[in-house]
C-alpha positions as CSV (number, residue, x, y, z in Angstrom):
1,X,17.4,-50.1,5.3
2,X,15.4,-50.3,2.2
3,X,15.7,-46.6,1.1
4,X,19.2,-46.5,2.7
5,X,20.5,-50.0,0.4
6,X,18.6,-48.2,-2.5
7,X,21.1,-45.3,-2.4
8,X,23.9,-47.5,-1.8
9,X,22.8,-49.2,-5.1
10,X,22.7,-46.1,-6.8
11,X,26.5,-44.8,-5.5
12,X,27.6,-48.2,-6.8
13,X,25.8,-48.0,-10.2
14,X,27.5,-44.6,-10.9
15,X,30.9,-46.3,-9.9
16,X,30.8,-49.3,-12.4
17,X,29.5,-47.0,-15.0
18,X,32.9,-45.4,-14.8
19,X,34.5,-48.3,-16.5
20,X,33.7,-51.2,-19.5
21,X,32.8,-48.2,-21.9
22,X,30.7,-48.4,-25.1
23,X,33.7,-48.5,-27.5
24,X,32.8,-49.6,-31.2
25,X,34.8,-51.3,-33.7
26,X,34.2,-53.1,-36.8
27,X,36.0,-56.4,-35.7
28,X,35.2,-56.1,-31.5
29,X,31.9,-54.2,-31.4
30,X,29.4,-57.4,-30.8
31,X,31.6,-58.8,-28.0
32,X,31.3,-55.8,-26.4
33,X,27.9,-55.1,-26.6
34,X,27.2,-58.6,-25.1
35,X,29.8,-58.4,-22.3
36,X,28.0,-54.6,-21.5
37,X,24.5,-56.5,-22.4
38,X,25.1,-58.7,-18.8
39,X,27.5,-56.2,-17.1
40,X,25.0,-53.5,-16.8
41,X,21.9,-56.0,-16.5
42,X,21.2,-54.8,-12.7
43,X,21.4,-57.1,-9.7
44,X,21.6,-56.3,-6.2
45,X,25.6,-55.1,-6.8
46,X,26.0,-56.8,-3.5
47,X,29.9,-57.5,-3.6
48,X,31.2,-54.3,-5.0
49,X,28.8,-52.5,-2.3
50,X,30.4,-55.2,0.0
51,X,34.1,-54.2,-0.9
52,X,33.7,-50.6,-1.0
53,X,32.0,-50.3,2.7
54,X,34.7,-52.6,4.1
55,X,37.1,-50.2,2.6
56,X,35.3,-47.1,4.3
57,X,34.8,-49.0,7.3
58,X,38.6,-49.3,7.7
59,X,38.9,-45.7,7.1
60,X,39.6,-45.7,3.6
61,X,38.3,-42.0,1.7
62,X,40.2,-41.8,-1.4
63,X,37.4,-44.0,-3.8
64,X,40.0,-44.0,-6.7
65,X,42.0,-47.0,-5.1
66,X,38.8,-48.8,-4.5
67,X,36.8,-48.3,-7.7
68,X,39.1,-50.3,-10.0
69,X,38.3,-53.3,-7.5
70,X,34.8,-53.0,-7.2
71,X,34.4,-52.8,-10.9
72,X,36.6,-56.0,-11.2
73,X,34.6,-58.1,-8.8
74,X,31.7,-57.2,-10.4
75,X,33.0,-58.2,-14.2
76,X,34.2,-61.4,-12.5
77,X,31.0,-62.1,-10.8
78,X,29.4,-61.5,-14.1
79,X,31.6,-63.5,-16.5
80,X,30.6,-66.3,-14.2
81,X,26.9,-65.8,-14.2
82,X,27.1,-66.1,-18.2
83,X,28.9,-69.1,-18.3
84,X,26.5,-70.6,-15.7
85,X,23.7,-69.9,-18.0
86,X,25.2,-71.9,-20.8
87,X,23.7,-74.9,-22.4
88,X,26.9,-77.1,-20.9
89,X,25.8,-75.6,-17.4
90,X,22.6,-74.8,-16.2
91,X,21.1,-73.7,-19.6
92,X,19.1,-71.4,-18.7
93,X,16.8,-69.1,-21.1
94,X,16.8,-66.0,-18.5
95,X,17.7,-64.1,-16.0
96,X,16.9,-61.1,-13.9
97,X,13.7,-60.8,-16.6
98,X,15.3,-60.8,-19.5
99,X,16.9,-63.6,-22.1
100,X,20.5,-64.9,-21.3
101,X,23.4,-63.6,-22.9
102,X,23.8,-66.7,-25.1
103,X,19.9,-66.4,-25.7
104,X,20.3,-62.4,-26.5
105,X,23.5,-63.1,-29.0
106,X,24.6,-66.9,-29.2
107,X,26.6,-69.6,-27.6
108,X,30.2,-68.6,-29.0
109,X,29.7,-64.9,-28.3
110,X,28.5,-65.3,-24.9
111,X,31.5,-67.7,-24.1
112,X,33.5,-64.9,-25.3
113,X,32.1,-62.4,-23.6
114,X,32.3,-64.0,-20.1
115,X,36.3,-64.7,-21.1
116,X,36.1,-60.6,-22.2
117,X,34.7,-59.9,-18.8
118,X,37.5,-61.9,-16.8
119,X,40.4,-60.7,-18.8
120,X,39.2,-57.0,-18.5
121,X,38.6,-57.4,-14.8
122,X,42.5,-58.0,-14.4
123,X,43.5,-55.3,-16.7
124,X,41.3,-52.6,-15.0
125,X,43.3,-53.6,-11.9
126,X,46.7,-53.5,-13.7
127,X,46.1,-50.6,-14.8
128,X,45.9,-48.9,-11.6
129,X,48.7,-50.4,-10.1
130,X,50.5,-49.0,-13.1
131,X,49.4,-45.9,-12.1
132,X,50.2,-46.3,-8.6
133,X,54.0,-47.6,-9.6
134,X,54.3,-44.3,-11.9
135,X,53.7,-42.1,-8.7
136,X,56.2,-43.8,-7.1
137,X,53.6,-44.7,-4.1
138,X,55.3,-48.2,-2.9
139,X,52.9,-48.8,0.2
140,X,49.6,-48.5,-1.8
141,X,51.4,-50.7,-4.6
142,X,52.2,-53.2,-1.7
143,X,48.4,-53.4,-0.6
144,X,47.1,-53.0,-4.4
145,X,49.1,-56.5,-5.0
146,X,48.2,-58.3,-1.6
147,X,44.1,-57.5,-3.0
148,X,45.1,-58.6,-6.8
149,X,46.3,-62.0,-5.4
150,X,43.1,-62.4,-3.0
151,X,41.0,-61.3,-6.4
152,X,42.7,-64.0,-8.2
153,X,42.7,-66.5,-5.7
154,X,38.9,-66.2,-4.7
155,X,38.1,-66.1,-8.2
156,X,40.2,-69.3,-9.5
157,X,40.6,-73.2,-9.3
158,X,40.8,-72.9,-5.4
159,X,37.8,-70.5,-5.1
160,X,34.5,-70.1,-7.5
161,X,35.8,-72.3,-10.4
162,X,36.4,-75.0,-7.9
163,X,32.9,-74.4,-6.3
164,X,31.4,-74.9,-9.4
165,X,33.5,-77.8,-10.6
166,X,32.6,-79.2,-7.2
167,X,28.5,-78.7,-8.1
168,X,28.7,-80.4,-11.4
169,X,30.2,-83.1,-10.1
170,X,27.6,-83.3,-7.2
171,X,24.9,-83.3,-9.8
172,X,26.3,-86.4,-11.3
173,X,25.7,-88.5,-7.9
174,X,22.5,-89.7,-6.3
175,X,23.7,-87.6,-3.2
176,X,25.8,-85.1,-1.7
177,X,27.6,-85.4,1.2
178,X,27.5,-82.3,3.7
179,X,31.1,-82.1,3.5
180,X,30.9,-81.6,-0.2
181,X,27.9,-79.5,-0.4
182,X,30.0,-76.9,2.5
183,X,32.7,-76.9,-0.1
184,X,30.4,-76.0,-2.8
185,X,28.8,-73.5,-0.9
186,X,32.2,-71.7,0.7
187,X,33.7,-71.7,-3.3
188,X,31.0,-71.1,-5.3
189,X,29.0,-68.4,-3.3
190,X,31.0,-67.3,-0.4
191,X,34.2,-66.8,-2.6
192,X,33.7,-63.9,-3.8
193,X,31.9,-62.3,-0.8
194,X,35.2,-63.2,1.0
195,X,37.2,-61.8,-1.5
196,X,35.1,-58.1,-1.3
197,X,35.0,-57.9,2.7
198,X,39.1,-59.2,2.3
199,X,40.1,-56.6,-0.4
200,X,38.2,-53.8,1.1
201,X,40.2,-54.0,4.7
202,X,43.4,-54.9,2.5
203,X,43.2,-51.4,0.4
204,X,42.1,-49.6,3.6
205,X,45.4,-50.4,5.7
206,X,43.6,-52.9,8.2
207,X,45.5,-55.1,10.7
208,X,46.2,-58.5,9.8
209,X,44.3,-59.5,12.2
210,X,41.3,-57.7,11.3
211,X,41.8,-58.7,7.7
212,X,41.5,-62.8,8.8
213,X,38.2,-61.6,10.6
214,X,36.7,-60.2,7.7
215,X,37.7,-62.9,5.5
216,X,35.7,-65.5,8.3
217,X,32.7,-62.8,8.2
218,X,32.9,-63.6,4.4
219,X,32.7,-67.3,4.8
220,X,29.8,-67.1,7.3
221,X,27.9,-64.7,5.3
222,X,28.3,-66.7,1.8
223,X,27.5,-70.0,3.5
224,X,24.8,-68.7,5.4
225,X,23.4,-66.8,2.3
226,X,23.6,-69.9,0.4
227,X,21.3,-71.6,3.1
228,X,19.4,-69.0,3.1
229,X,18.7,-69.6,-0.9
230,X,17.9,-73.5,-0.4
231,X,15.4,-72.5,2.6
232,X,13.8,-70.0,0.4
233,X,13.2,-72.6,-2.3
234,X,11.4,-74.6,0.2
235,X,9.1,-72.3,1.9
236,X,9.6,-69.2,0.8
237,X,7.0,-67.2,-1.0
238,X,6.6,-67.2,-4.8
239,X,5.4,-63.7,-4.7
240,X,7.8,-62.1,-2.9
241,X,10.6,-64.5,-4.8
242,X,9.1,-63.9,-8.4
243,X,9.6,-67.6,-9.2
244,X,8.3,-70.9,-8.4
245,X,9.5,-72.7,-4.7
246,X,10.4,-76.2,-4.6
247,X,12.6,-76.5,-8.1
248,X,15.4,-77.9,-6.1
249,X,13.2,-80.7,-4.7
250,X,11.7,-81.4,-8.5
251,X,15.1,-81.1,-9.8
252,X,16.0,-83.6,-7.5
253,X,18.8,-81.6,-6.4
254,X,20.7,-82.3,-3.0
255,X,21.0,-79.2,-0.9
256,X,21.4,-78.3,2.4
257,X,17.7,-78.6,3.5
258,X,17.2,-82.1,1.8
259,X,20.3,-83.1,3.2
260,X,19.8,-81.7,7.1
261,X,16.3,-81.1,7.1
262,X,14.4,-77.2,7.4
263,X,14.8,-77.4,11.1
264,X,18.6,-77.9,10.7
265,X,18.7,-75.9,8.3
266,X,17.6,-73.1,9.9
267,X,19.8,-73.5,12.9
268,X,22.8,-73.5,11.1
269,X,21.6,-70.6,8.8
270,X,21.3,-68.5,12.2
271,X,24.6,-69.8,13.8
272,X,26.2,-68.7,10.8
273,X,24.9,-65.3,10.5
274,X,25.2,-64.8,14.4
275,X,28.4,-65.8,14.2
276,X,29.8,-63.4,11.9
277,X,27.7,-60.7,13.6
278,X,29.4,-61.1,16.4
279,X,32.8,-60.8,14.7
280,X,31.9,-57.8,13.4
281,X,31.2,-56.3,17.1
282,X,34.7,-57.4,17.9
283,X,36.0,-54.8,15.2
284,X,36.9,-51.4,16.3
285,X,35.6,-49.5,13.0
286,X,32.4,-47.6,12.0
287,X,29.9,-50.7,10.3
288,X,26.6,-49.6,10.9
289,X,25.7,-50.0,7.2
290,X,27.9,-52.9,6.6
291,X,26.3,-54.7,9.8
292,X,22.9,-53.7,8.2
293,X,23.3,-54.8,4.6
294,X,24.9,-58.6,6.2
295,X,21.5,-58.8,8.6
296,X,19.4,-57.8,5.5
297,X,21.3,-60.6,3.2
298,X,21.1,-63.5,5.4
299,X,17.6,-63.0,7.0
300,X,16.2,-61.9,3.6
301,X,12.7,-63.3,1.9
302,X,13.5,-63.3,-2.0
């Protein structure tokens, strides 16, 4: 799986490199450098990878259709990380082993770089839709419009941003409820995973029933992914994680583990994961790599 995953990451990286070119200009060179600094900082590229594999699973073959949405989703994910690291949010100095954007550049530039990536994401998708409209391909344009709606919704107030707001509010409380914690996980973490799997299915022309299943799978995987994060912070191997364990407890942060206990967290994570795989098996499509990817995600040790 490790070697197969490496090949898929390389494929996604090659696709992302087609976007956000290294333009130079007296007035906007710095902000573009800042955008590229974070966008090309590496990472697992899980969301665009899952989108691509969902697209392929339902018979999608024309990569030109899915590429703009892959890039757009990763741009949105990257902007959220830039803003998460800001002093007003998590106030982090390092990400992926190097200085965070606001430390490498400055706070104002980092804010604008995040804004730039968010706007560029929708510009990339809009450009693709203009090409489709010019070609008179109404069926594809309908799929692209639906996919755009999903992208905007999952990235917005009723998705990722809403989850981030709830997370900030939860930090002000002595303790968060299970309902609040699940809302945060569902939106802050799972929203873009749901978008990835759903958009891939939509653009490939999957049935409404299968699209709904992919969204539910995205929910299960996203929440299980976050619970596993909480579990690893409690009992993970520091050598594998590359960071100290126990930081959540040290910071008095309410997590699924502190709320439900380690054993219950492990049970719930396993149940969510098994449900996701069970739903995958109900879909009559080629899904070997996507299924293996989901299993590796929810069972990861780092």
